[in-house]
Every structure is written in C-alpha cells, then in structure tokens.
VOKOLDREN-704801 format. One record per residue: residue in three letters; z, y, x of N, C-alpha, C in turn. Coordinates in steps of 0.2 Angstrom, whole numbers, padded with zeros to 4 digits, always signed. Atoms other than C-alpha are relative to their C-alpha. Last residue first. Layout:
residues N
ALAZYXZYXZYX ...
END
This chain:
residues 345
UNK+0003+0001+0005+0291+0393+0370+0003-0004-0006 UNK+0001+0009+0002+0304+0396+0384-0002-0001-0006 UNK+0006+0000+0000+0303+0414+0390-0002-0007+0000 UNK+0005+0004-0007+0318+0415+0395-0007-0002+0002 UNK+0000-0004-0004+0322+0428+0382-0003-0002+0009 UNK+0003-0002-0001+0316+0417+0370-0001+0008+0007 UNK+0007+0002+0003+0324+0405+0372-0003+0004+0002 UNK-0001+0005-0007+0342+0412+0374-0008-0001+0003 UNK+0002-0006-0003+0337+0421+0357+0000-0002+0008 UNK+0006-0001+0002+0335+0404+0349-0001+0007+0005 UNK+0007+0003-0003+0349+0397+0357-0005+0003-0001 UNK+0000-0002-0010+0360+0412+0351-0004-0005+0003 UNK+0002-0008-0001+0354+0409+0334+0000+0000+0007 UNK+0008+0000+0001+0359+0391+0334-0004+0007+0003 UNK+0004-0002-0002+0375+0393+0340-0006+0000+0003 UNK-0005-0008-0001+0390+0391+0327-0007+0001+0006 UNK+0003-0005+0005+0375+0376+0321+0002+0006+0001 UNK+0008-0003-0002+0374+0369+0338+0000+0004-0005 UNK+0002-0003-0005+0394+0369+0339-0008+0002+0001 UNK+0002-0005+0001+0395+0358+0326-0003+0007+0003 UNK+0004-0001+0002+0393+0345+0337+0000+0006-0007 UNK+0003+0003+0007+0407+0343+0345-0005+0004-0005 UNK+0001-0008+0004+0405+0346+0363+0001-0004-0008 UNK-0004-0002+0005+0411+0326+0370+0003+0010-0005 UNK+0000-0007-0002+0394+0324+0377+0006-0001-0004 UNK+0000-0006+0002+0393+0304+0374+0001+0006+0003 UNK-0006-0004+0001+0392+0291+0386+0000+0007-0004 UNK+0001-0007-0003+0381+0278+0383+0005+0005-0001 UNK-0007-0004-0005+0389+0263+0378-0001+0005+0006 UNK-0005+0002+0004+0376+0256+0364+0004+0004+0004 UNK-0002-0008-0001+0362+0261+0375+0006+0001-0006 UNK-0004-0003-0007+0357+0244+0378+0003+0006+0002 UNK-0007+0005+0000+0358+0239+0359+0002+0001+0009 UNK-0004-0006-0001+0343+0252+0355+0008-0004+0003 UNK+0004-0006-0007+0329+0241+0352+0004+0003+0002 UNK+0000+0005-0008+0342+0227+0345-0003+0005+0004 UNK+0007+0004+0002+0350+0240+0333-0001-0001+0006 UNK+0005-0001+0001+0368+0244+0338-0007-0004-0004 UNK+0004+0002-0004+0381+0236+0333-0004+0003+0000 UNK+0007+0004+0000+0396+0241+0325-0003+0002+0005 UNK+0000+0010+0001+0413+0245+0333-0007-0002-0003 UNK+0002+0003-0005+0408+0265+0337+0002-0009+0001 UNK-0010+0005+0000+0407+0270+0320-0004-0004+0006 UNK-0004-0006-0002+0391+0283+0321+0008-0003+0000 UNK-0006-0001+0006+0379+0270+0323+0005+0004+0002 UNK-0006+0005-0003+0366+0272+0336+0005+0002-0007 UNK-0007-0003-0002+0349+0277+0327+0005-0003+0003 UNK-0001+0000-0008+0333+0270+0325+0002+0003+0001 UNK+0002-0007-0002+0331+0278+0305+0001-0003+0007 UNK+0005-0003+0008+0331+0261+0295-0001+0006+0006 UNK+0005+0002-0001+0342+0251+0309-0006+0003-0004 UNK+0000-0002-0006+0356+0264+0311-0009-0005+0001 UNK+0005-0008-0002+0354+0267+0293+0000+0000+0006 UNK+0008-0001+0002+0355+0248+0289+0000+0006+0001 UNK+0004+0006-0006+0369+0244+0303-0007+0001-0005 UNK+0003-0003-0006+0380+0257+0296-0006-0003+0004 UNK+0006-0006+0000+0379+0254+0278+0001+0002+0008 UNK+0007+0001+0003+0385+0236+0282-0003+0006-0002 UNK+0004+0004-0004+0400+0242+0293-0007-0003-0002 UNK-0003+0009+0001+0408+0254+0281-0006-0002+0003 UNK-0005+0001-0005+0406+0275+0286+0002-0009+0002 UNK+0006+0000-0003+0390+0275+0273+0005-0001+0006 UNK+0006+0006+0000+0403+0268+0259-0003+0002+0007 UNK-0005+0005-0001+0416+0283+0262-0003-0005+0000 UNK-0001-0004-0007+0401+0296+0259+0004-0005+0002 UNK+0007+0002-0006+0394+0286+0245+0001+0002+0005 UNK+0001+0008+0001+0412+0285+0235-0005-0002+0005 UNK-0006+0000-0004+0415+0304+0238-0001-0008+0003 UNK+0005-0002-0006+0397+0306+0229+0007-0001+0008 UNK+0004+0004-0005+0404+0295+0217-0002+0003+0007 UNK-0005+0008-0003+0421+0305+0213-0004-0003+0001 UNK-0003+0000-0009+0411+0323+0216+0004-0007+0000 UNK-0002+0008-0003+0397+0317+0201+0004+0000+0007 UNK-0001+0003+0008+0393+0334+0193+0004-0007+0001 UNK+0002+0007+0004+0394+0341+0211+0002-0001-0006 UNK-0001+0001+0008+0396+0360+0211-0002-0006-0002 UNK-0003-0003+0005+0402+0362+0229+0000-0002-0005 UNK+0000-0009+0002+0393+0348+0237+0004+0003-0001 UNK+0000-0001+0008+0399+0332+0246-0002+0007-0002 UNK-0006-0004+0003+0392+0331+0263-0001+0000-0008 UNK+0001-0001+0006+0381+0321+0276+0008+0003-0003 UNK-0008+0000+0005+0377+0318+0291-0001+0003-0007 UNK+0000+0001+0006+0362+0311+0304+0008-0001-0003 UNK-0002+0005+0005+0369+0316+0321-0004-0001-0006 UNK-0003-0005+0006+0368+0327+0337-0002-0006-0005 UNK+0000+0001+0007+0371+0321+0353-0001+0003-0002 UNK+0000-0002+0004+0369+0325+0372-0002-0002-0008 UNK+0007-0003+0003+0373+0314+0386+0001+0003-0007 UNK+0004+0004+0005+0388+0316+0395-0006+0001-0004 UNK-0001-0004+0006+0394+0333+0404-0003-0005-0005 UNK+0004-0004-0002+0389+0325+0424-0001+0004-0008 UNK+0000-0004-0007+0403+0313+0425-0003+0006+0000 UNK-0004-0006+0000+0402+0310+0407+0002+0004+0006 UNK-0006+0001+0000+0387+0300+0411+0004+0006-0003 UNK-0002-0002-0005+0367+0307+0409+0010-0003-0003 UNK-0007-0002+0005+0358+0294+0399+0006+0002+0005 UNK-0007-0001-0002+0342+0290+0409+0005+0003-0005 UNK-0003-0006+0001+0325+0284+0405+0006+0000-0002 UNK-0008+0003+0001+0311+0276+0412+0004+0005-0004 UNK-0005-0003+0000+0293+0277+0407+0008-0001+0001 UNK-0005-0005-0006+0282+0270+0416+0004+0004-0001 UNK+0001-0008+0001+0275+0257+0402+0004+0003+0007 UNK+0001-0004-0006+0269+0240+0409+0002+0007-0001 UNK+0000+0003-0006+0266+0231+0392+0002+0004+0004 UNK+0005+0003-0006+0264+0241+0378+0002-0002+0004 UNK+0006+0000+0004+0274+0252+0364-0006-0006+0003 UNK+0007+0004+0005+0287+0247+0369-0006-0002-0003 UNK-0001+0006-0007+0293+0259+0382-0004-0005-0004 UNK+0004-0003-0004+0287+0275+0369+0000-0007+0005 UNK+0005+0002+0004+0299+0267+0354-0006+0001+0005 UNK-0003+0008+0001+0314+0268+0368-0009-0003-0005 UNK-0002+0002-0006+0309+0286+0370-0002-0006+0002 UNK+0009-0001+0000+0304+0291+0351+0002-0002+0009 UNK+0004+0005+0004+0322+0283+0349-0008+0001+0001 UNK-0001+0006-0004+0331+0293+0364-0005-0006-0005 UNK-0005+0004+0003+0323+0309+0360+0002-0008+0003 UNK+0002+0003+0005+0315+0318+0375+0004-0005-0003 UNK-0005+0002+0007+0320+0326+0390-0004-0001-0005 UNK-0001-0005+0002+0307+0329+0407+0007-0003-0007 UNK-0005+0003+0002+0301+0321+0424+0002+0004-0007 UNK-0003+0007-0004+0287+0316+0435+0007-0001-0005 UNK-0007-0002-0001+0274+0328+0428+0004-0005+0002 UNK+0002-0005+0001+0253+0324+0427+0008+0005+0003 UNK-0002-0003-0006+0259+0307+0433-0001+0007+0000 UNK+0008-0002-0004+0249+0300+0421+0002+0002+0005 UNK+0005+0006-0004+0265+0293+0413-0001-0001+0003 UNK-0004+0003-0004+0272+0309+0412-0002-0008+0003 UNK+0000-0005-0005+0259+0318+0403+0006-0003+0006 UNK+0009+0001-0003+0257+0303+0390-0001+0003+0008 UNK+0000+0007-0002+0276+0305+0385-0007-0001+0005 UNK-0002-0003-0006+0271+0325+0384+0002-0008+0003 UNK+0004+0003-0007+0259+0316+0374+0003+0003+0004 UNK+0006+0003-0003+0269+0309+0363-0003+0001+0006 UNK-0005+0005-0005+0284+0320+0362-0005-0006+0003 UNK-0002+0007+0002+0271+0333+0352+0003-0004+0005 UNK-0002+0000+0007+0272+0352+0352+0003-0007-0004 UNK+0004+0003+0003+0272+0351+0372+0002+0001-0010 UNK-0006+0004+0002+0277+0365+0382-0005-0003-0003 UNK-0003-0002+0006+0265+0371+0394+0002-0005-0004 UNK+0005-0001+0005+0262+0360+0411+0003+0003-0006 UNK+0006+0001-0003+0271+0357+0428-0006+0003-0006 UNK+0005+0005+0005+0285+0367+0422-0004-0001+0004 UNK+0000+0004-0004+0299+0372+0436-0007-0004-0005 UNK+0005+0000-0008+0299+0390+0432+0000-0008+0003 UNK+0006-0004+0003+0304+0386+0413-0004-0001+0008 UNK+0004+0003+0003+0318+0375+0419-0006+0001-0001 UNK+0001+0003-0007+0325+0389+0433-0006-0006-0003 UNK+0005-0003-0003+0323+0400+0415-0002-0005+0009 UNK+0006-0002+0004+0334+0389+0405-0006+0004+0003 UNK+0002+0007+0000+0348+0387+0420-0008-0002-0005 UNK+0004+0000-0008+0348+0405+0421-0001-0008+0003 UNK+0006-0004-0002+0350+0407+0404-0003-0001+0006 UNK+0005+0003+0004+0363+0395+0402-0005+0003+0001 UNK+0002+0004-0004+0373+0403+0417-0005-0004-0003 UNK+0004-0002-0006+0373+0420+0406-0001-0006+0005 UNK+0009-0004+0003+0377+0413+0389-0003+0002+0007 UNK-0001-0009+0001+0395+0402+0396-0010+0003-0001 UNK+0002-0006-0008+0391+0386+0406+0001+0006-0004 UNK-0003+0002-0004+0397+0371+0392+0000+0005+0007 UNK-0005+0003+0002+0393+0378+0376+0003+0000+0007 UNK-0002-0006+0000+0377+0388+0383+0011-0002-0003 UNK+0001-0005-0005+0370+0372+0388+0004+0005-0002 UNK-0006+0006-0004+0375+0362+0373+0001+0004+0007 UNK-0006-0001+0000+0367+0375+0364+0005-0002+0002 UNK+0000-0007-0002+0351+0376+0373+0006+0001-0002 UNK-0001+0002-0007+0352+0356+0370+0002+0007+0002 UNK-0004+0002-0002+0352+0359+0351+0003+0000+0008 UNK-0005-0007+0003+0338+0371+0351+0009-0003+0003 UNK+0002-0004-0007+0328+0357+0362+0005+0005-0004 UNK-0002+0003-0008+0333+0343+0350+0000+0006+0005 UNK-0007+0000-0002+0329+0355+0335+0003-0002+0004 UNK-0001+0005+0002+0310+0359+0340+0009-0001+0002 UNK+0000-0001+0008+0306+0378+0342+0003-0008-0003 UNK-0006-0002+0002+0312+0374+0361+0000+0002-0007 UNK-0003-0009+0002+0296+0367+0362+0006+0001-0001 UNK+0001-0003+0004+0292+0350+0374+0003+0006-0005 UNK-0004-0003+0005+0296+0350+0390-0002+0002-0005 UNK+0004+0001+0007+0287+0342+0407+0006+0001-0004 UNK-0003+0002+0007+0294+0344+0424-0004+0002-0006 UNK+0000+0007+0002+0286+0342+0440+0003-0002-0005 UNK+0008+0000+0003+0280+0361+0445+0000-0010+0000 UNK+0005-0003+0004+0296+0364+0453-0007-0003+0000 UNK+0006+0004+0007+0306+0348+0453-0003+0006-0001 UNK+0002+0005-0003+0318+0354+0470-0008-0004-0006 UNK+0007-0003-0003+0322+0370+0463-0007-0004+0002 UNK+0000-0001-0008+0335+0361+0454-0010+0004+0000 UNK+0001-0006-0003+0333+0366+0434+0001+0001+0007 UNK+0006-0004-0001+0330+0348+0430-0002+0008+0004 UNK+0003+0002-0006+0347+0343+0438-0008+0002-0001 UNK+0001-0005-0005+0354+0353+0424-0003-0003+0003 UNK+0007-0004+0002+0349+0339+0411+0000+0005+0005 UNK-0003-0002+0004+0363+0327+0420-0007+0005-0003 UNK-0008+0001+0003+0362+0316+0434+0002+0003-0007 UNK-0004-0005+0004+0345+0313+0439+0007+0000-0003 UNK+0001-0008-0003+0338+0306+0454+0002+0005-0006 UNK-0005-0002-0003+0348+0289+0449+0000+0008+0004 UNK-0007-0002+0006+0338+0286+0434+0002+0003+0005 UNK-0005+0004+0001+0323+0284+0449+0006+0004-0005 UNK-0010-0004-0001+0308+0296+0454+0002-0009-0004 UNK+0001-0005-0005+0286+0290+0456+0012+0002+0001 UNK+0003+0003-0008+0284+0273+0450-0001+0004+0003 UNK-0005+0004-0005+0297+0276+0435-0003-0002+0007 UNK+0003+0004+0000+0289+0290+0427+0004-0003+0006 UNK+0004-0002-0001+0304+0301+0417-0004-0005+0005 UNK+0005+0005-0001+0314+0303+0404-0004+0000+0009 UNK+0005-0001-0006+0331+0313+0404-0007-0009-0003 UNK-0002+0004-0007+0340+0308+0386-0004+0003+0005 UNK+0004-0001-0003+0344+0316+0369-0002-0003+0007 UNK-0001+0000-0006+0353+0306+0356-0006+0002+0005 UNK+0007-0002-0002+0353+0304+0340+0001+0000+0006 UNK-0002-0006-0007+0370+0297+0331-0007-0002+0002 UNK+0006+0005-0005+0371+0290+0312-0001+0006+0007 UNK-0001+0007+0004+0383+0295+0296-0004-0003+0005 UNK+0007+0003-0002+0390+0310+0304+0001-0007-0002 UNK-0003+0006-0005+0402+0319+0293-0006-0003+0005 UNK+0005+0007+0001+0403+0335+0282+0002-0002+0008 UNK+0003-0003+0006+0415+0348+0276-0006-0004+0000 UNK+0004+0007+0005+0428+0340+0285-0004+0001-0007 UNK-0004-0003+0006+0435+0357+0291-0002-0006-0003 UNK-0007-0002-0002+0434+0352+0310+0003+0001-0007 UNK-0003-0008+0000+0416+0345+0305+0005-0001+0000 UNK-0001-0002+0009+0411+0327+0309+0005+0005+0002 UNK+0007+0001+0006+0404+0320+0325-0001+0001-0006 UNK+0004-0003-0001+0416+0326+0340-0008-0001-0006 UNK-0002-0006+0002+0431+0319+0330-0006+0004+0002 UNK-0003-0004-0004+0424+0300+0330+0000+0009+0001 UNK+0005-0002-0003+0420+0292+0313+0003+0006+0005 UNK+0004+0001-0001+0432+0279+0308-0005+0004+0004 UNK-0003+0004-0002+0450+0287+0306-0008-0006+0004 UNK-0005-0003-0006+0445+0302+0299+0000-0004+0007 UNK+0003-0002-0005+0434+0292+0288+0000+0005+0005 UNK+0000+0005-0002+0449+0281+0283-0007+0004+0003 UNK-0002+0001-0004+0460+0296+0279-0006-0004+0006 UNK+0000+0006-0002+0450+0305+0269+0000-0005+0005 UNK-0007+0002-0004+0449+0323+0265+0000-0008-0004 UNK-0002+0007+0003+0433+0328+0259+0004-0001+0004 UNK-0003+0005-0003+0428+0347+0260+0001-0006-0004 UNK-0008+0001+0003+0416+0355+0249+0004-0005+0006 UNK-0005+0005-0002+0400+0360+0253+0006+0001+0000 UNK+0002+0007+0005+0387+0372+0246+0002-0005+0003 UNK-0006+0005+0005+0398+0387+0254-0005-0005-0003 UNK+0003-0005+0006+0383+0397+0266+0006-0002-0007 UNK-0001-0006-0001+0393+0390+0283-0003+0005-0007 UNK-0008+0000+0000+0393+0373+0277+0004+0008-0003 UNK-0003+0001+0006+0376+0373+0273+0006+0002-0002 UNK+0001-0007+0005+0373+0382+0288+0002-0003-0004 UNK-0004-0009-0003+0385+0369+0298-0003+0005-0003 UNK-0008+0000+0002+0376+0355+0291+0004+0005-0001 UNK+0001+0000+0008+0358+0361+0295+0008-0002-0003 UNK-0001-0006-0001+0366+0363+0315-0002+0001-0009 UNK-0004-0003+0003+0371+0345+0314+0002+0009-0001 UNK-0002-0004-0004+0355+0339+0311+0006+0003+0000 UNK+0002+0003-0008+0345+0326+0301+0005+0002+0005 UNK+0008-0003-0004+0350+0329+0283+0001-0003+0008 UNK+0003+0004-0004+0360+0321+0268-0004+0006+0006 UNK+0006-0003-0006+0367+0331+0256+0001-0004+0006 UNK-0002+0007-0006+0378+0323+0239-0008+0004+0006 UNK-0006+0004-0003+0380+0328+0223+0003-0001+0007 UNK-0004+0003-0004+0367+0341+0219+0006-0004+0000 UNK-0003-0003-0004+0361+0348+0202+0004-0005+0004 UNK-0008+0002-0002+0346+0341+0197+0003+0002+0002 UNK-0001+0009-0003+0332+0351+0196+0008-0002-0001 UNK+0006+0003-0002+0333+0371+0195+0001-0005+0002 UNK+0006-0001+0009+0345+0381+0188-0004-0003-0001 UNK-0002+0001+0004+0360+0380+0204-0003-0003-0007 UNK+0002-0002+0007+0352+0392+0213+0004-0003-0004 UNK-0003-0007+0001+0362+0390+0229+0000+0003-0007 UNK-0009-0001+0002+0360+0372+0230+0003+0006-0001 UNK+0000+0001+0006+0340+0376+0225+0009-0001-0001 UNK+0003-0004+0006+0340+0387+0240+0003-0004-0006 UNK-0006-0005+0002+0349+0374+0251-0001+0006-0003 UNK-0005+0001+0003+0335+0362+0245+0006+0004+0001 UNK+0000+0001+0005+0321+0374+0250+0007-0003-0003 UNK+0001-0009+0001+0326+0378+0268+0002+0000-0010 UNK-0005-0005-0001+0328+0360+0270+0004+0007-0002 UNK-0001-0003-0006+0312+0354+0265+0009+0002+0000 UNK+0007-0007-0001+0309+0345+0251+0004+0002+0006 UNK+0002-0002-0004+0317+0327+0242-0005+0006+0003 UNK+0005-0008+0001+0328+0326+0228-0003+0000+0008 UNK+0003-0005-0007+0334+0308+0230-0004+0007-0002 UNK+0006-0007+0001+0343+0301+0215+0000+0002+0005 UNK-0001-0006-0006+0357+0286+0219-0009+0002-0002 UNK+0009+0000-0003+0361+0272+0207-0001+0007+0002 UNK+0003-0006-0001+0382+0266+0207-0009+0004+0001 UNK+0005+0000+0005+0381+0249+0204+0001+0007-0003 UNK-0004-0005+0005+0394+0248+0216-0002-0001-0007 UNK-0007+0001-0003+0388+0233+0228+0004+0006-0006 UNK-0001+0008+0000+0369+0232+0224+0009+0001-0002 UNK+0000+0001+0007+0369+0252+0220+0002-0006-0001 UNK-0005-0003+0001+0375+0255+0240-0001+0000-0008 UNK-0006+0002-0004+0363+0241+0247+0007+0005-0005 UNK+0000+0008+0002+0349+0249+0237+0005-0003+0000 UNK+0001+0000+0009+0351+0266+0241+0000-0006-0003 UNK-0007-0001+0001+0353+0260+0261+0003+0002-0006 UNK-0006+0008-0002+0339+0250+0260+0005+0004+0000 UNK-0001+0005+0007+0329+0267+0250+0004-0008+0003 UNK-0006-0002+0004+0332+0281+0263+0001-0007-0004 UNK-0004+0003-0004+0318+0276+0274+0006+0000-0001 UNK+0001+0006-0001+0309+0278+0260+0003-0005+0005 UNK-0003+0007+0006+0315+0293+0254+0001-0006+0000 UNK+0004+0005+0003+0309+0301+0270+0005-0003-0003 UNK+0002+0005-0003+0323+0313+0275-0005-0005-0004 UNK+0008-0002-0001+0324+0332+0267-0004-0007+0004 UNK+0001+0001-0006+0338+0326+0257-0008+0001+0002 UNK+0005-0002+0000+0347+0329+0239+0000+0000+0009 UNK+0000-0003-0008+0356+0316+0236-0005+0004-0001 UNK+0005-0006-0003+0361+0317+0216+0000+0002+0008 UNK+0003-0006-0006+0373+0300+0212-0006+0006+0000 UNK+0005+0000-0006+0371+0289+0197+0003+0009+0002 UNK-0003-0007-0007+0382+0283+0183-0005-0002+0004 UNK-0002+0005-0005+0371+0272+0169+0003+0005+0005 UNK-0005+0002+0000+0365+0280+0155+0006-0005+0004 UNK-0005-0008+0000+0353+0292+0162+0008-0004-0002 UNK-0005+0001+0007+0340+0275+0161+0007+0007+0003 UNK-0005+0005-0003+0326+0284+0172+0005-0001-0005 UNK-0006-0004-0002+0312+0288+0160+0006-0003+0005 UNK-0007+0000+0003+0297+0279+0161+0002+0003+0002 UNK-0001-0003+0004+0277+0284+0164+0008-0001-0006 UNK+0002+0003+0004+0274+0273+0176+0001+0000-0005 UNK+0007+0002-0002+0273+0287+0190-0001-0008-0005 UNK+0001+0004-0006+0289+0296+0183-0006-0004-0001 UNK+0001+0004+0006+0287+0311+0170+0000-0004+0008 UNK-0006+0005+0004+0296+0325+0179-0001-0005-0004 UNK+0001+0000+0009+0282+0337+0182+0006-0002-0004 UNK+0000-0008+0002+0285+0339+0201+0000+0000-0007 UNK+0002-0007-0004+0283+0319+0203+0003+0007-0003 UNK+0001-0007+0006+0297+0307+0198-0004+0006+0006 UNK+0002-0007+0000+0296+0291+0209-0002+0005-0003 UNK+0003-0004+0007+0305+0275+0199-0001+0007+0005 UNK+0007-0004-0002+0310+0263+0212-0004+0004-0003 UNK+0005+0001-0002+0329+0256+0207-0008+0002-0001 UNK+0001+0006-0001+0332+0268+0213+0004-0005-0006 UNK-0007+0005+0001+0328+0283+0210-0002-0006+0004 UNK-0001+0006-0004+0318+0298+0222+0004-0005-0003 UNK-0007+0002+0002+0315+0316+0214-0002-0009+0001 UNK+0001+0008+0001+0300+0322+0225+0008-0002-0002 UNK-0007+0007-0003+0302+0341+0227-0003-0004-0005 UNK-0003+0002+0005+0283+0350+0228+0007-0005+0001 UNK-0002+0007+0001+0277+0358+0243+0005+0002-0007 UNK+0008+0002+0004+0269+0377+0242+0004-0008-0003 UNK+0001+0008-0003+0287+0383+0251-0007-0001-0007 UNK+0004+0003+0007+0293+0401+0251-0004-0007+0003 UNK+0007+0003-0002+0305+0404+0266-0002-0001-0007 UNK+0006+0005+0002+0321+0413+0262-0006-0003+0000 UNK+0006-0002+0002+0329+0422+0276-0003-0006-0004 
END
C-alpha cells in the first residue's frame, strides 16, 4: 500500500549544496552538472552520510547527490521514474527494506568477486541485488546491580517464566523488533516462535516503550530487570554518565548467535550512471569507507578485518547469528501478524 507523505524530498550535493523541494539551492547557485555524479536515494540523514560521500568524491572525482525522504516515498519515486533525478543507488538501514526494494523490482544484481569475498554471505542478498555496508546488532540489556550477563543465554531466555514481571521491551513496530520476531520464526518455525513471543509478553513488567531511552531508564531504576535493545543505543546509554547500571550481553553461537541487521545498498535497475554506482558500491566495501561509515553511524564494519569504532571495539568479535538477513524481509509480514496474535503491541 502506498502511503501519502507530507514531507518534501531533500536533495543533497557534495560539495555541500542543500537543494530544497523547489529545486533551488540555498545559496542561489545550481550544482555543476558538467562533472560526473551519482544519485543516491536514502532515508538516512544526509549529514551523517556526508563524510562518506566527501571521501568518495575526493578519491574518485565522482560527486554524490542524495535524495532524502521516507523509504516508502523513495521506493515510490524509483518505481515512478518521472519525478526528481533518477536514482542510481539506494541506501537504507534495514535488510527488510532492501528486500522489499528487490522484491518490487527497483534493484539490479551486481556481480563483483571482491564484494562477495569481503562481505560475509549472511550480510548480503543471495541474488547479489544488495549488500551490507555496516552491521547493527540487537543485544540483551539488564540492570547490572540485579542480574549478570551469564543469566541471559539468548533472546529466548526472556520468555522463561522465571522472569515474570521483570522484562521491558520496546514496541514490536520498531524494525529491530520486527527483525527479532522474524529471526525467531526462522529458528523455531511459526508455532514455537509465537509461543515464545506470548511468553515474553506475559513476562512484561510495564507496557511496551516507543522510546528506547525510556526503556533504559526503567531498567536502570529497577522497575524491570532486562530487555532487548540495539547495541549502538545501549553503548551510548552506558557512556552517557558515570556509574551506569546498564549491562549488555550478546548471545553466542551456542545460543543461536547475536541478531544482526545491516545498513545496506544496491544499484538501481534504471540507473542513469550504473558504472559510477557500481564503483561506489565496491568502494563502500573498502577499508577507508568501512572505517568512515562505522564511525558515522556507530555501527560495526561489515568487513570483519576492519576495526570497529572505539566505542564498539569491545564488541568487535560478537558472534553473529548465521541467519541471512534477507529472511527479515521475507518474514516481515509474518512477523507483524505473529506480533498481533501474541498481543505484542
């Protein structure tokens, strides 16, 4: 279903010219169309992407123009092809959205041996239409004055009746939690996954949170003992002040591994400059780009040999679930339906 959006589409050029909805840049000048450029469609804040684009331009001479809007709006534009600059490249922050883009036919395969060699197979599309460029993780969080990491073997442990009235969770509508349910379906099949989610809901101490920071506050105050949250938000919460009570546990492969998702990208089917788009995709798997994007987005590099940002360095070797992240797209609607049946808001 196509939704109607009231926000405008922002177009971002490097060097930094921010183009408004009407097509005029804020300084009254027009971008230099004489130089080679690649058009990137992305819902990720262009300010966070700017260091990456700048480095690419400095190295290759190819400028980057980002069109920024909600993912649904961007997919609509890529299907339409009559409004705005035609997309060469799509970047988004979940495998489910990349899977959707592939499923509706707006991406094309990119066959490059270096991409397949650099990026682990579970972090890229089996048909080579999109590739991870950074890794996000979902971890167990707990009040370290009440519990220890050893008490949380895996995400399923929070469904144990022993934790009745002690669990806090954010909404199932958040992409990370939808992906978590999809992961449970992939591991245990639908019936057992639904039982686990129902038990998890029965263990809730408080109504689900829309804001992860509010959930962290509830855990640190002792109103609940444990929950599940993104690694980047959890690490930032720990670093926000001295004496944080927030502990973090990452499931090992013996317990199914840590749920990971990706920031990923692919070349569009109707790219006007496909060669530059492929060059950008391959560049993103390089050492320099991996360092920049991991630091900018506070994520783990998708290429294992690249060091994680300092704040995440201790989590560099967490044991990732081996489930291909494409499953999060394939099972997205099933996860929504399961959450509704299990009364997980």
